N, C-alpha and C positions, 0 to 999 in steps of 0.2 A: 504494500500500500504506500502511495505517495503522500508524504506529509505536506502540510501547508508551507512549512519552512523550506522544504525541498523545491517546491514550485517557485518560491520567492528567490532562492539562490539561482535557479535556472534562468529566471527572468532577468536578474541582476547581471549574470555572466553574459547573457545574450545582448543585453543593452550595452555593457562595456565593450563587448566585441564589435558591435555595430559602430559605436563612437570611435573606437581605435581604428577600425578598418576605413572609416570615412577620412580621418586625418592622415593616415598612412597613404591611402589612395590619392588624396590631393597633393601630398608631398612628392609622390612618385610620378604620377601622370601629369603631362604638360597641360597647362591651361592656355587659353587664347592670348593672354598677355605676354607669355614668354615663348611664343611660337614664331618669332621673326628671325629671319636670316638674310644675308646678303648674297645675291647670286650674280654671276657674270652675264652681261647682256650680249647676246649673239647677234651679229649683223644678218639681216635677211638674205636669202639666196636670190640672186638675180637671174633672169632668163637670158641676159646678154653675156656672150662669151667673147673674151678678147682674142684678137687675131694672133696666131702663133708667130714666133720670130722668123723673119725671112732669112736669117743667117743659117738656120737649121732646116726649115721647111721651104725648099725652093725647087725649081724644075731640074736642077743638076744634082740634087741629092739622091743617094742610093735608097731604093725602096726595100725595106727589110722584109716585107711580106711577099716579095716576088720569089718564086721557086727558082733555085739556081741548080742547073744540071751541068756537071763537068763530064764532057765526052758523051758518046752515044752508048746506049744499052742495047746491043744487038740481040741479046739472048733474053728469052722470057724466064729462064732459070739462071740467075746471075751467079749462084754459088755452086753450080753443078750438082744439084741435089739428086740423089738416087731414089728410085721408087722402091719401097720396101715390100 
């Protein structure tokens, strides 16, 4: 059987726990007043692209995407592969 003093102790402990958790929670969790920070401002991306340097990109420059073949390949099997 639960005595009346036991119920009073349970209510007291629950009340103290509630008050303590409220103050601890406010101390740990950030509030609106201290949620400020400074961030770097980024310049927006433009759709305009500057022209490349004519020293590098000109009509006399070598095209690195062009396939270079040295000599002719007369054979369809260049390494003399044998059929197994």
